[in-house]
LUMFI-23817 format. One record per residue: x, y, z of N, C-alpha, C in turn; residue in one letter. Coordinates in nm, 3 decimals. Layout:
REM residues N
     n.X     n.Y     n.Z    ca.X    ca.Y    ca.Z     c.X     c.Y     c.Z code
       X       Y       Z       X       Y       Z       X       Y       Z    A
...
END
This chain:
REM residues 81
     n.X     n.Y     n.Z    ca.X    ca.Y    ca.Z     c.X     c.Y     c.Z code
  -0.693   2.735   0.043  -0.820   2.745  -0.054  -0.859   2.596  -0.132    M
  -0.946   2.547  -0.087  -0.968   2.417  -0.106  -1.045   2.392  -0.320    K
  -0.950   2.344  -0.366  -1.012   2.321  -0.515  -1.032   2.135  -0.513    R
  -1.115   2.138  -0.616  -1.093   1.994  -0.660  -1.057   1.892  -0.735    L
  -0.996   1.743  -0.687  -0.917   1.735  -0.719  -0.896   1.555  -0.769    G
  -0.804   1.497  -0.750  -0.801   1.323  -0.794  -0.684   1.309  -0.716    F
  -0.793   1.136  -0.647  -0.648   1.006  -0.615  -0.623   0.920  -0.671    V
  -0.566   0.918  -0.706  -0.543   0.762  -0.787  -0.418   0.630  -0.712    G
  -0.541   0.562  -0.669  -0.399   0.452  -0.555  -0.447   0.328  -0.591    I
  -0.312   0.199  -0.637  -0.257   0.139  -0.680  -0.261   0.052  -0.522    I
  -0.315  -0.090  -0.517  -0.310  -0.171  -0.393  -0.250  -0.297  -0.470    I
  -0.125  -0.322  -0.443  -0.036  -0.476  -0.535  -0.089  -0.588  -0.435    E
  -0.134  -0.569  -0.288  -0.168  -0.685  -0.209  -0.267  -0.643  -0.131    N
  -0.414  -0.659  -0.159  -0.524  -0.653  -0.158  -0.578  -0.677   0.009    R
  -0.538  -0.840  -0.011  -0.546  -0.887   0.149  -0.455  -0.815   0.260    E
  -0.325  -0.807   0.254  -0.248  -0.716   0.362  -0.319  -0.567   0.378    M
  -0.326  -0.474   0.212  -0.310  -0.348   0.242  -0.481  -0.237   0.256    C
  -0.559  -0.384   0.208  -0.674  -0.276   0.227  -0.748  -0.226   0.304    S
  -0.732  -0.304   0.413  -0.796  -0.222   0.574  -0.680  -0.127   0.566    G
  -0.555  -0.113   0.597  -0.508  -0.026   0.660  -0.565   0.112   0.528    V
  -0.558   0.120   0.403  -0.582   0.185   0.368  -0.723   0.239   0.371    V
  -0.850   0.228   0.403  -0.963   0.191   0.440  -0.935   0.231   0.562    N
  -0.872   0.206   0.609  -0.850   0.344   0.771  -0.802   0.482   0.740    D
  -0.706   0.443   0.660  -0.663   0.617   0.633  -0.802   0.677   0.525    V
  -0.867   0.584   0.460  -0.971   0.692   0.358  -1.045   0.743   0.446    L
  -1.108   0.640   0.562  -1.206   0.727   0.653  -1.169   0.832   0.755    S
  -1.004   0.782   0.812  -0.985   0.948   0.840  -0.945   1.065   0.803    R
  -1.018   1.050   0.655  -0.996   1.144   0.535  -1.121   1.150   0.474    F
  -1.248   1.107   0.580  -1.368   1.126   0.521  -1.400   1.252   0.450    S
  -1.373   1.366   0.525  -1.428   1.482   0.507  -1.392   1.502   0.368    S
  -1.325   1.472   0.276  -1.238   1.519   0.162  -1.279   1.440   0.023    L
  -1.345   1.339   0.064  -1.385   1.236  -0.028  -1.535   1.288  -0.041    I
  -1.538   1.322  -0.237  -1.651   1.380  -0.310  -1.764   1.205  -0.314    L
  -1.614   1.151  -0.406  -1.661   1.026  -0.443  -1.502   0.932  -0.470    A
  -1.553   0.807  -0.477  -1.505   0.665  -0.431  -1.579   0.583  -0.520    R
  -1.424   0.546  -0.582  -1.470   0.433  -0.712  -1.355   0.329  -0.662    T
  -1.387   0.178  -0.699  -1.272   0.114  -0.657  -1.292  -0.018  -0.744    G
  -1.212  -0.077  -0.796  -1.222  -0.226  -0.849  -1.136  -0.288  -0.822    L
  -1.168  -0.374  -0.750  -1.121  -0.509  -0.623  -1.068  -0.605  -0.789    P
  -0.948  -0.641  -0.737  -0.862  -0.800  -0.848  -0.889  -0.695  -0.949    N
  -0.857  -0.616  -0.964  -0.826  -0.556  -1.141  -0.773  -0.654  -1.229    A
  -0.720  -0.684  -1.181  -0.565  -0.842  -1.196  -0.499  -0.885  -1.132    K
  -0.509  -1.005  -1.087  -0.491  -1.072  -1.001  -0.501  -1.003  -0.826    G
  -0.397  -1.019  -0.795  -0.425  -0.938  -0.641  -0.390  -0.797  -0.647    D
  -0.419  -0.720  -0.753  -0.401  -0.568  -0.755  -0.501  -0.539  -0.781    T
  -0.557  -0.424  -0.669  -0.700  -0.361  -0.707  -0.692  -0.182  -0.775    S
  -0.750  -0.119  -0.792  -0.739   0.047  -0.786  -0.884   0.144  -0.719    I
  -0.756   0.226  -0.659  -0.910   0.316  -0.620  -0.915   0.429  -0.675    I
  -1.013   0.518  -0.730  -1.015   0.619  -0.766  -1.056   0.720  -0.689    T
  -1.050   0.826  -0.597  -1.076   0.932  -0.531  -1.103   1.101  -0.602    L
  -1.227   1.156  -0.589  -1.269   1.302  -0.633  -1.245   1.356  -0.466    V
  -1.166   1.417  -0.520  -1.179   1.532  -0.380  -1.154   1.656  -0.382    I
  -1.195   1.746  -0.268  -1.204   1.861  -0.230  -1.110   1.902  -0.074    D
  -0.991   1.941  -0.154  -0.893   1.969  -0.044  -0.795   2.068  -0.068    A
  -0.709   2.155   0.020  -0.666   2.264   0.043  -0.493   2.148  -0.037    T
  -0.411   2.227  -0.091  -0.297   2.126  -0.097  -0.234   2.048  -0.016    T
  -0.253   2.118   0.154  -0.166   2.059   0.255  -0.266   1.939   0.295    D
  -0.385   1.940   0.295  -0.454   1.854   0.340  -0.448   1.711   0.205    E
  -0.413   1.715   0.102  -0.396   1.616   0.022  -0.276   1.571   0.031    L
  -0.135   1.640   0.028  -0.025   1.616   0.090  -0.008   1.494   0.238    G
  -0.133   1.556   0.313  -0.160   1.467   0.421  -0.189   1.316   0.391    N
  -0.308   1.354   0.320  -0.328   1.228   0.297  -0.251   1.087   0.189    L
  -0.239   1.161   0.064  -0.107   1.100   0.027   0.001   1.040   0.042    T
   0.035   1.155   0.162   0.131   1.112   0.252   0.109   0.966   0.324    G
   0.001   0.989   0.331  -0.020   0.879   0.463  -0.053   0.713   0.391    K
  -0.090   0.782   0.268  -0.126   0.668   0.161  -0.014   0.584   0.127    L
   0.070   0.696   0.040   0.211   0.667   0.018   0.306   0.525   0.137    G
   0.313   0.587   0.232   0.400   0.509   0.335   0.367   0.395   0.363    N
   0.230   0.332   0.302   0.170   0.193   0.317   0.255   0.087   0.221    I
   0.318  -0.058   0.257   0.401  -0.090   0.133   0.319  -0.152   0.032    P
   0.342  -0.193  -0.066   0.238  -0.209  -0.177   0.132  -0.113  -0.221    G
   0.164   0.012  -0.163   0.097   0.122  -0.225   0.159   0.206  -0.311    I
   0.060   0.256  -0.431   0.105   0.365  -0.515   0.005   0.449  -0.565    S
   0.062   0.630  -0.529  -0.047   0.690  -0.516  -0.021   0.817  -0.596    V
  -0.146   0.862  -0.678  -0.091   0.987  -0.778  -0.209   1.056  -0.756    K
  -0.185   1.189  -0.794  -0.262   1.238  -0.745  -0.301   1.415  -0.784    S
  -0.379   1.504  -0.817  -0.360   1.582  -0.863  -0.451   1.706  -0.820    G
  -0.438   1.816  -0.807  -0.588   1.932  -0.825  -0.589   2.024  -0.924    L
  -0.716   2.064  -0.970  -0.713   2.200  -1.011  -0.651   2.325  -1.011    A
  -0.624   2.394  -1.085  -0.551   2.535  -1.088  -0.647   2.629  -0.962    K
  -0.786   2.602  -1.031  -0.853   2.743  -0.994  -0.950   2.649  -0.838    K
END
């Protein structure tokens, strides 16, 4: 069952990682309802927040792919219902 949720992504080296992150997000675009980004939040660190509509398996697949990218930190959550 799909539920609303969020994904928070911190990119520590924007120049090195942003292309890979965008490729992953493009592959999962059907899950993404909204995307907000703050490039250069502090120095070379950027932040992306996503609002998603996904199953737990879909969310796990997305966050797993993002979390395997060096220099990326990911946190997520889904509504209970």
